[in-house]
VOTI-780798 format. One line per 4 residues: their letters; for each residue x, y, z of N, C-alpha, C, O. Coordinates in Angstrom, 3 decimals. Layout:
BEGIN
A> X:Y:Z:X:Y:Z:X:Y:Z:X:Y:Z | ...
This chain:
BEGIN
QVQL> -4.390:41.686:112.085:-3.264:41.246:112.465:-3.589:39.619:113.326:-4.724:39.232:113.603 | -2.816:39.154:113.511:-2.673:37.441:114.336:-1.459:38.054:115.479:-0.346:38.504:115.207 | -2.144:37.883:116.901:-1.102:37.969:118.815:-0.935:36.074:118.308:-1.653:35.262:117.724 | 0.326:36.066:118.893:0.732:34.191:119.009:1.057:33.873:120.791:1.367:34.834:121.494
LESG> 0.985:32.885:121.222:1.256:33.114:122.718:1.600:31.988:122.845:0.673:31.211:122.616 | 2.685:31.432:123.157:3.683:30.186:123.642:3.484:30.001:124.544:3.694:30.900:125.359 | 2.947:28.711:125.004:3.364:27.704:126.377:4.148:26.476:126.159:4.235:25.760:125.162 | 4.817:26.381:127.567:5.367:24.994:127.857:6.532:24.812:127.694:6.952:23.657:127.620
GGLV> 7.289:25.779:127.603:8.809:25.706:128.046:9.013:25.433:129.198:8.300:25.342:130.197 | 10.443:25.260:128.910:10.564:24.706:130.727:12.489:23.568:130.848:13.296:23.241:129.978 | 12.450:23.393:132.071:13.580:22.390:132.223:13.604:21.463:132.501:13.052:20.991:133.495 | 14.381:20.796:131.553:13.707:19.133:131.387:15.747:18.337:131.205:16.718:18.780:130.591
QAGG> 15.530:16.790:132.273:16.479:16.312:131.855:16.736:15.594:130.229:15.939:15.155:129.399 | 17.908:15.691:130.242:18.004:15.057:128.518:17.818:13.180:128.622:18.284:12.309:129.356 | 16.789:13.215:127.337:15.925:12.026:127.263:14.541:11.996:127.575:13.827:10.996:127.647 | 14.179:13.371:127.781:13.157:13.806:128.784:12.089:14.450:127.163:12.675:14.398:126.082
SLRL> 10.895:14.890:127.187:10.117:15.226:126.805:9.602:16.654:127.233:9.625:17.000:128.414 | 9.024:17.664:125.978:8.051:18.534:126.566:7.323:18.748:125.367:7.629:18.135:124.343 | 6.190:19.731:125.407:5.173:19.956:124.766:5.259:21.166:124.443:5.108:21.732:125.526 | 5.391:21.890:123.732:5.107:23.621:123.585:3.842:24.105:122.663:3.703:23.751:121.492
SCSA> 2.965:24.944:123.348:1.982:25.045:122.249:2.134:26.302:121.956:2.959:26.965:122.586 | 1.156:27.029:120.663:1.401:28.650:120.095:0.083:28.532:120.539:-0.414:27.408:120.605 | -0.767:29.842:120.958:-2.397:29.511:120.572:-2.199:31.249:120.033:-1.668:32.183:120.634 | -2.940:31.205:118.505:-3.011:32.463:117.933:-4.676:32.854:118.527:-5.567:32.185:119.049
SGRI> -4.522:34.318:118.123:-6.126:35.051:118.629:-5.840:36.070:116.941:-4.993:36.053:116.048 | -7.225:36.934:117.270:-7.013:37.962:115.903:-7.822:37.232:114.612:-8.865:36.624:114.850 | -7.371:37.307:113.427:-7.581:37.115:112.040:-7.049:35.650:111.788:-6.394:35.269:110.818 | -7.406:35.034:112.697:-6.694:32.999:112.561:-7.106:32.462:111.475:-6.402:31.593:110.960
YTIN> -8.630:32.939:110.724:-8.592:32.293:109.415:-7.812:32.599:107.992:-8.081:32.116:106.893 | -7.056:33.280:108.234:-5.454:33.890:107.287:-4.573:33.239:107.236:-3.710:33.128:106.365 | -4.794:32.462:108.717:-3.299:31.859:108.911:-2.783:30.879:107.543:-3.616:30.114:107.057 | -1.531:30.935:107.016:-1.325:30.130:105.903:-0.041:29.089:106.563:-0.406:28.018:107.049
GRRW> 1.030:29.337:106.564:1.975:28.467:107.345:2.256:28.590:109.128:1.781:29.530:109.765 | 2.847:27.813:109.591:2.607:27.616:111.033:4.225:27.180:111.332:4.694:26.409:110.495 | 4.932:27.508:112.204:6.160:26.989:112.178:6.845:27.532:113.635:6.340:28.523:114.160 | 7.865:26.945:114.199:8.634:26.497:115.565:10.339:27.056:114.818:10.854:26.871:113.715
YRQT> 10.646:27.559:115.678:11.928:28.434:114.957:12.476:28.800:116.733:11.889:29.453:117.596 | 13.739:28.114:116.786:14.560:28.266:118.106:15.845:29.162:117.603:16.287:29.280:116.460 | 16.320:29.783:118.889:17.985:30.179:118.985:17.845:30.446:120.011:17.009:30.812:120.837 | 20.011:29.919:119.692:20.454:30.216:120.853:21.506:31.579:120.738:21.896:31.995:119.647
PGKQ> 21.881:32.178:122.004:22.810:33.589:121.748:23.626:33.205:120.931:23.793:31.986:120.963 | 24.385:33.901:119.988:25.178:34.045:119.073:25.439:33.177:117.987:26.502:33.023:117.385 | 23.995:32.452:117.747:23.864:31.508:116.543:22.926:32.063:115.788:22.279:33.021:116.212 | 22.723:31.540:114.573:21.385:32.061:113.955:20.351:31.343:113.797:20.341:30.197:113.347
RELV> 19.309:32.055:114.202:17.655:31.134:114.235:17.337:30.584:113.397:17.125:31.040:112.273 | 17.238:29.577:113.719:16.958:28.341:113.314:15.581:27.506:113.268:15.076:27.180:114.342 | 14.864:27.096:111.870:13.664:26.754:111.554:13.526:25.211:112.017:14.108:24.314:111.407 | 12.784:24.997:113.042:12.962:24.104:113.527:11.574:22.674:112.743:11.732:21.510:112.374
AEIS> 10.404:23.546:112.798:9.617:22.132:112.098:8.259:23.350:111.510:7.784:24.245:112.210 | 7.886:23.045:110.114:7.288:24.035:110.083:5.918:23.432:109.173:6.419:22.903:108.181 | 4.354:23.290:109.100:3.759:22.802:108.486:2.728:24.167:107.643:2.308:25.215:108.135 | 2.593:23.698:106.436:1.682:24.466:105.695:0.391:24.360:105.629:-0.098:23.442:106.287
RGVT> -0.550:25.254:104.822:-1.761:25.121:105.001:-2.504:23.737:104.521:-3.558:23.270:104.951 | -1.848:23.347:103.748:-2.214:22.206:103.405:-1.527:20.732:103.999:-1.266:19.724:103.341 | -1.341:20.956:105.386:-0.440:20.059:106.551:0.184:19.525:105.733:-0.317:18.413:105.566 | 1.270:19.711:104.907:2.520:19.206:104.778:3.297:19.369:105.800:3.171:20.495:106.283
TTYA> 4.148:18.620:106.400:5.488:19.427:107.708:6.386:18.711:107.097:6.417:17.592:106.587 | 7.501:20.042:107.331:8.666:19.557:107.608:9.590:19.627:108.313:8.917:19.895:109.309 | 11.083:19.618:108.867:11.832:19.403:110.056:13.116:19.496:109.638:13.687:18.996:108.669 | 13.528:20.282:110.600:15.104:20.069:110.332:15.540:19.005:110.641:14.904:18.344:111.461
DSVK> 16.841:18.458:110.054:17.406:17.281:110.353:17.880:17.206:111.360:18.213:16.040:111.571 | 18.207:18.119:112.487:18.583:17.998:113.902:17.764:17.805:114.675:17.971:17.683:115.883 | 16.201:17.714:113.877:14.886:17.269:114.919:14.138:16.098:114.416:13.213:15.480:114.943 | 14.816:15.903:113.134:13.636:14.372:112.545:13.582:13.654:113.247:14.598:13.373:113.883
GRFT> 12.266:12.938:113.508:12.088:11.349:114.681:12.360:11.607:116.292:12.704:10.780:117.137 | 12.064:13.185:116.464:12.105:13.435:117.979:11.348:13.907:117.959:10.358:13.279:118.332 | 11.165:15.108:117.606:9.933:16.326:117.169:8.590:15.847:116.059:8.572:15.271:114.971 | 7.786:16.278:116.746:6.295:16.467:115.703:5.484:17.586:116.200:4.936:17.867:117.266
LSRD> 5.613:18.143:114.991:4.624:19.148:115.121:3.190:19.135:114.566:2.976:18.893:113.378 | 2.484:19.326:115.202:0.683:19.301:114.984:0.131:20.547:115.133:0.480:21.501:115.829 | -1.063:20.348:114.145:-2.552:21.705:113.938:-2.819:21.052:115.114:-2.042:20.104:115.223 | -3.528:21.132:115.990:-4.464:20.774:117.108:-5.595:21.532:116.649:-6.454:20.782:117.113
NVQK> -6.334:22.562:116.022:-7.130:23.108:115.466:-6.796:24.807:115.375:-5.908:25.506:115.865 | -7.894:25.070:114.552:-7.202:26.219:113.926:-6.845:27.522:114.628:-6.487:28.539:114.035 | -6.992:27.379:116.123:-6.162:28.292:116.757:-4.823:27.879:117.314:-3.919:28.607:117.725 | -4.869:26.813:117.257:-3.479:26.045:118.282:-2.661:25.381:117.185:-3.118:25.051:116.091
FSLE> -1.415:25.220:117.585:-0.715:24.601:117.102:0.885:23.895:118.289:1.603:24.553:119.042 | 0.904:23.143:118.136:1.975:22.627:118.727:3.235:21.771:118.167:3.452:21.331:117.038 | 3.876:21.707:119.194:5.539:20.825:119.394:5.849:20.006:120.173:6.324:20.431:121.227 | 5.707:18.375:119.980:5.924:17.908:120.860:7.297:17.521:120.830:7.554:17.246:119.658
MNNL> 8.424:17.348:121.634:9.775:17.405:121.862:9.849:15.868:122.633:9.310:15.817:123.739 | 10.467:14.658:122.126:11.142:13.516:122.450:12.253:13.265:122.309:12.833:13.436:121.237 | 12.829:12.781:123.407:14.309:12.572:123.671:14.865:13.976:123.169:15.359:14.292:122.086 | 14.586:14.804:124.472:15.796:15.791:124.031:17.262:15.567:124.612:17.730:14.827:125.477
KPED> 17.796:16.565:123.724:19.131:16.490:123.875:19.462:17.719:124.309:18.653:18.615:124.067 | 20.952:18.122:125.186:21.540:19.309:125.636:21.332:20.305:124.405:20.572:21.269:124.495 | 21.787:20.119:123.681:22.115:21.040:121.999:20.592:21.638:121.684:20.470:22.632:120.968 | 19.351:20.913:122.312:17.947:21.487:122.019:17.642:22.747:122.676:16.625:23.421:122.513
TAVY> 18.670:23.005:123.464:18.421:24.350:124.888:18.495:25.851:123.806:19.538:26.227:123.270 | 17.264:26.487:123.675:17.246:27.703:123.098:15.534:28.427:123.223:14.425:27.908:123.351 | 15.854:29.383:123.148:14.266:30.153:122.612:13.490:29.960:121.420:13.658:30.538:120.346 | 12.549:29.021:121.727:11.648:28.537:120.729:10.531:29.665:120.782:9.923:30.207:121.705
SCNV> 10.518:29.796:119.282:9.374:31.021:118.684:8.645:30.362:118.132:9.242:29.380:117.690 | 7.020:30.355:117.758:6.138:30.001:116.730:5.968:31.777:116.132:5.896:32.944:116.517 | 5.976:30.826:114.829:5.803:32.312:113.861:4.404:31.325:112.927:4.110:30.131:112.989 | 3.688:32.692:111.959:2.805:32.026:111.642:2.763:33.396:110.297:2.891:34.527:110.767
DVID> 2.613:33.324:108.879:2.149:33.915:107.717:0.978:33.692:107.481:0.393:32.624:107.659 | 0.279:35.295:106.803:-1.033:34.801:106.245:-1.143:34.987:105.344:-0.094:35.320:104.794 | -2.020:34.960:104.714:-2.838:34.087:103.206:-3.148:35.364:102.133:-3.200:35.186:100.916 | -3.400:37.050:102.967:-3.395:37.651:102.149:-2.201:38.911:102.203:-2.015:39.351:101.069
TFQD> -1.711:39.303:102.810:-0.456:40.191:103.161:0.707:39.639:103.351:1.765:40.268:103.352 | 0.584:38.313:103.542:1.846:37.580:103.598:2.928:38.101:104.930:4.128:37.945:105.155 | 2.149:38.576:105.419:3.095:39.097:107.011:3.065:37.897:107.538:2.411:36.892:107.259 | 4.335:38.268:108.824:5.056:37.189:109.492:4.408:37.677:110.881:3.998:38.836:110.809
YWGQ> 4.241:37.121:111.997:4.038:36.912:113.252:4.445:36.822:113.943:3.933:35.754:113.609 | 5.292:36.740:115.336:5.981:36.079:116.221:5.079:36.027:117.348:4.159:36.798:117.622 | 5.551:34.832:118.057:5.196:34.741:119.700:6.565:35.386:120.529:7.700:35.604:120.107 | 6.107:35.545:121.563:7.478:35.978:122.552:8.485:35.216:122.886:9.484:35.551:123.522
GTQV> 8.199:34.098:122.417:9.182:33.051:122.753:9.078:32.428:124.420:8.753:32.991:125.465 | 9.531:30.946:124.112:9.603:30.536:125.377:10.734:29.521:125.652:10.970:28.605:124.865 | 11.442:29.719:126.824:13.046:29.259:126.827:12.688:27.702:126.975:11.629:27.456:127.552 | 13.521:26.540:126.479:13.947:25.532:126.889:15.243:25.095:126.890:16.141:25.235:126.059
TVST> 15.177:24.226:128.566:16.382:24.157:128.581:16.885:22.670:128.692:16.035:21.932:129.191 | 17.715:22.238:128.449:17.868:20.550:128.500:19.442:20.411:129.308:20.515:20.993:129.149 | 19.080:19.591:130.015:20.549:19.724:131.140:20.670:18.389:130.918:19.720:17.714:130.520 | 22.340:17.700:131.258:23.001:16.746:131.242:22.509:15.630:132.141:23.131:14.569:132.204
């Protein structure tokens, strides 16, 4: 199994920045893709950014040019969020899948609130 723990959420004014981190433990060397999702009440969960095992990174159109996903090391990956907008307000969760069972693992989520 893989356990994930997010940190770095909070309240920020529009135009500000936050950095979210996801720390993994357990079978970390089986991790394949690393992702950040976000969700607001009443809306479908949105894939914000993803980095594959081969370091290819993709972003949702809504965050391109503002958010950067980085793989800090085998245990940790981060989401740098700049020029935040009120519509970025959501619960952000990290997610990974593993190369042998293809099972998904989720963190508990961290709240990001962007005020006007």
